[in-house]
N, C-alpha and C positions, 0 to 999 in steps of 0.2 A: 559362490557361483561356480560350477566346473565349466569347462570349455563346451560340453555337450549342451549343458543349461543355457549357456550363452547363445549358442546356435538356436536352439529350440526358442528362446525368447524371440530372437530376430525374426525367424520363420513364422512364429505365431502371432508376433504384435504387429509385424509390419508386412504391407503387401508384396508381395514377390511377384514379379511380372513372369518369370520363366516358369513359374509354376502355375498361377491362377490366369494370366493373360492380362487382357484389358484393364481389368478392375485395378490392378495394381499401378496402371501407367499413369504417372503425375506429371503432366507437361508443365513446363516452365521453371524459372530459378528461386522463386520465393523461398521454398522449403530449404533450398541450398544456400542460399545467402543467410538465413537466420542461423542454420548450423554452422557454416563456416564463421561467422562473425563470433559466434558464441566460443568458437574454439580457436579464435585468434588469426582467423585467415591464414591457415598453414598453406594453401594453395599459392600465395605469394612468396614462399620462402625457398622454392626450387624452380629450376627451369624445366621445361616442358617440350613434348611434341604431342600434338592433338590429331588423333587418327578416327575418322567416319568412313563410312561406305557400307553397301548392302552385302557385299561378300569379300573377304580377303582381309579384312581390318585386324582379325586376330593375327593371321600369318605375318603380315606387315608389322604388326606391333611387336612380335618376337622376334622377326628377323633383327628390327632396327635395335631392340634391346640387347640382343646377342652381340652385335657389332658394338655397341657403346661398353659392353661388359669387356670384350677382348681389347678395346682399346684403352681400358683402365678406368672408366669412369664407374663410380658408385651408382648403380642404375635401378631405379624403381620401375615397376611393371604394373599397370592395373587394367583388367581385362574382365569380360564376363561373357557368358556365364561360366561357372565352374563345371567341370565333367565328373569328378568323383569326390574331391576334397575342397571345403570353402576356401581354404588357404592359397588355391591356385589363382585366385582373383587378385591378390595383393603378394607382389614378390619384390625383392631386393636382391640383386645378383643372382636370380635364379631360385632364392631359397624363400619358401612359404612364409607368410607372416607367423610369428610365434604365437602358439595358442594362447600363453599367459597374457600377451598383449590384448587380443581379442576378448578375454575374459575382463581385463583392467578396464578396457574402453568402455564395453556394455555397462559395467557395474559402475563406473565413475559418471557415465553420462545418461544414466537411465532417466533422471528427470526431464532432461533436455529432449530426449526422444519422446517421452510421453508429452510434453508441451509441443514439440514441432510436428510430431505425427508424420514423419517422413516415409518414403517408401523404403523397401530393402534396398534398392540400388542407390537412393541417395544416401543412406546412413553408411553403407559399406563404402561408397566413395569418400565421404567425409572421414571415415576411419582411415582409409589407405592415404588421404593427403597429410592428416595428422601424423600418421606412422611415417610417411615419407620425410616430412619436416623434421620430425624428431630424431630421425636416424641420419639426418644431414646428407641425403643423396645428391648427387651432382647432375642427374638427368632423370626425369620421370616420363615414360612413354604411357600416354593415357590414351584408351579406347573409348569411344562413346557407347553408351547402352543402345539408345534407338533414336535414329534421327540424327540431329546435329543442333539445329537452331534452338529448339526447347530442352535439349538434353541437359541434365544437370552437371555434366562435365564441362559444358560451355562456360563456365565460370572463369577458366583460366586464360592466361595471355601467353600463347606458346611461342616457342622459337620458329615452330614451322608447323603448318597445317597439312593434313595428308587427307585426301578422299579417294578411296581405291576405285570404286565404281558405283554405278547407278543400277537397282534392278527393282522389279515389282514385289516388294515384300514390305510387310506391316502397312498396307495400303489403307487399312482402316484408320491411321494415325497420321500418316505421312502424306496421303493423297493417292489418287488412282491413276496418274499417269507419271511417266518417267520425269517429265518437266516438273510437275509439283514435288516430286520426291529429291529432286537435284536442288530446288529451293531449300528445302529443309537441311539437306547435307551441306549446302553452300553456306549456311549459317554459322558454321564454325570458322569462315574465313574472318580474319581480323584485319583493321586497320595496320597496312604498312607490314605486315607478316606475309612472308612467301607461302604460295600454297602449291602443293603437288597433287595433280589429278591423274589418277592411273590411266583411265581412259575416258573419251566421251563418245557419244553418238549424237545424231542431228538434234534429238529432243534436249539434251543436257548441254551440249558445247556452249551455246550463247549464255545458259544460265551462269556458268561458270566464268566466262569471260566478262559477262556485264557485272557481276558482283566483284570480282577482283579489280576491274577498272575503278569501279564506285568506291573502292577501299585503297587504291593505290598499292593493291598486293601484287607482286610478281607472280605470275601464273606459268606452271611448267605441265604441260601434258606427257606424261612419261611414256606413254605408248608411241608418241610421235617422235620424242627426242632421245629416248633411251632404249631401243629395240635389242630384245635378246632373243637367241634362237636355240631351239633344243637340239642337243649332241647326242646324248644317250641317256637310259636310265638302266643302272646295273649296279649291283651291290650295295643297295640301299641308298644309293645317291642319285640325283638328277645332274647330268652334266649339260651346261649351256655356254654359249658363246656370246661374249659382249665386248664390244671394242676390240674385236681381234685376239681376245683372251678367253680361254677355257675356265669356268669357275663352277663350284659344285654346290648343289643345295641339299641339305638334309631332309627337305620335304619333298617328295617324290612325285607328287601329282603334277600332271602336265599344265593344270591350271596355276600352278605357282609361277609360270614364267611371266604371266601379267603382274604378279605381286612383286616378283623380283625387279622388274622393270621399274615398278613404283619406288622400291626400296633403293636401288641404284640413283634413281633421280633426286630422292631425297637425301642420301648421303652426299651427292654432289652439292645441294644447296646448303647443307649443313657445314661442309667444308669451307664454302665461300663466306661462312659467317664466322669462320675462324676454328671449328671443332677439328681437332686433329684425329681423323679417323684412317689409320694406315690402311695400305693395299693388304697387309697380313690380317689386320683386324677384321676387314670386310671379308676376305677369303674365309678365314675360320670362323667368324661369326654366321655367315651364310651355311656353310658346311656342317657346322655342329649345333645348329640352332636348338634342336630338341634336347639334346644333352645339357647346353648351358642355361636354356631357359625353362625347361621341364614341359615344353609345348607337346600335347597329345591330339589323337584322332584326327590328323590331317593326312589322308590316305597313308596311314600308319600300319606298317607290316608286322604283325603280331606274333605270327607263326609261319613256318615255311612249307610244310607238307601235312596237310593241304595247306596253301597260302591263304592266310587269313589277314583280312585288311578291314581297319576301322576308318571311316570317313564320316565328319559331321554335317555332310551336305543336306540341306533341309528346305531348300526352295528351287524353282525352276531353274534359276542361274546356277545355283550350285549343282544341280543334277545334270544340267547340260555338260558339264566339265566332267562329272563322274562317269557319264555314258561315253564321252569321247576317250576318257581312260580305259574303260573297258574293252574299247576296240582293240587294245594292244594285246588283249589276252583272248583272241578270236579261237586259238586252238584249245582252250580249257574250258571244261563244264564250268558253268558258274551257278552259285547258290547265293542268294540275297536274303539278308535277315533284315527286315526293315519295318518300322514303326514311325508314324507322324504324329503330330499335334494337329488339332482339328481346325486352326485358323491360317492354316497355309493354303496354297493353291495345289490340293492334292490331286485333282484332275490333271493339271498341267504337268505334275511331276510324273505320275503314272503312264500318261501319254509318251513320255521320252523314254521309259524302260525297256529293256530288250525282252522279247517274248520268248527267247530260247533258254533264259534263267529259270531256274526252280526257286519260288519264293517261299519264305517263312515269315508270316505276318505276326506282328506281336505289338504290344504296347506297354509303355514304360508307366511306372507307377505314379503318375502325376495327372492332376485334375484336367489338364490341357489334352491328354493324350486322347487320340481317335482309338475307340475300341477295334482291337484286332480282327474280330470277325466283319466289322464295318468296312475297314479297309481292304479286307480279301473280297468282299462283295463288289466294291467300287473298282477294285482291280481286274476282276473276272471280266468286266466290260471291254478292257484293253488288252485282253488275251494273255493276260499274266495268271499262272497257274501256281497254285501252293496250298499250303494249310496255314490255320491261324493257331496261334498259341496265346494263353493269358497272361504269360509272363516272358521277360527276356531270358531268365534262367532256363524254362522249358524250351524256348525255340532254340537257344545257343547249343543247349546239350544235344537236341535232335539233329541240328544240322552238322555238326561235329561227328556225329555218330553216322551219319549217312554219307559224308564226304569221302571220296576217295583222296589219295596222296597227291593226284594231279590236279585236283579242284581248286577253283577260286572261291572263297568264301567272302562276301563284303557284308560288313555290319553298318547300316546308315540309316537316316531318315531323319534323326534329329540329334541334338546334343545328348537329350536324356537316355535314348537307346545306346549311344555309344558309351555314355557314362557308366550306365549299369552292366554292359559289358565289360568294360575295362576292369569294374570292381570284382567281376566273376572270373576274369581270365588270369 
């Protein structure tokens, strides 16, 4: 079996949520327990930090992984989905899982896969945990897939639980109110394990306070106790002020300020538990996060003239932050290459977007993609003008040909759009 054959088997044999949507969602831990028991319970052989949230959990995961790496820990990182390459999901010290290991794991455990019938996410999580255990990592940063309480990653007993924020996303699975979604995310809180929550609103605050009291878990609200303030964005860095010190972030989206507050609160709690995370490790980890961990697609500057940006924002909460960022470029013509999947609040997103921009509507080559011409039709009701393209490649070629050196081009709308664009650029 070759590496490509192993991946083809995983995609064809197992339901994949990020491609097919709800048909692939398998809530509950039954499959996870069966898989991990058969694999010798690798999740019990390393320490971990568990991260959930509607937006920001990927950035927070990578920030923390970068800090642990700079502090000298052999660090595992499990996130999803990937943008370009499957191996992005499973990393140790920034390096993607070896292709031969993926082949070996699939070949060795093919009968187990046939017997358990796991989802793609459940199986890749089991692969990651087995890999981490065999590689004897010292800390694993584990990002939930969807929700928290019933997410397959909720099998771990972490050193720290982190919940970035709550927004209305995946409402068909998690509930149609912020309170209901908060209950699902709060499901990762464990007995006696500290929990950092990035921010709360009226509907979610009591959910977290109640759950933390019930489980005797120390609760820290990062936005209240660890405020950070923007200083400047220049030369590919975001400078911010925390505790009267200036620090730098390698991720330059203004929305990262909330994530940085969550990261700093998490670091403080980990230090209280005895983890030696020096000031230098923190400063270097935050500043060099993309280089250290390989993170892509978070307000990522790909070219300078015209300024080409990729951002994986894909829901109302994410686009609220994107529109805020675009306000910094009021002096530039803006061109937006956008495609979305059909199970998001598309109307909510379109209502936020600036009418002054020129749009290039497209669709990724996945089952869940909303056809470009349908997205264009919906957008016209909100005064958004542009053309539709059948492929990301067509849209990208056209927008780059039409843009002048002073323009800003934003590629956004879904992980798939950004992933396809990154593979072309």
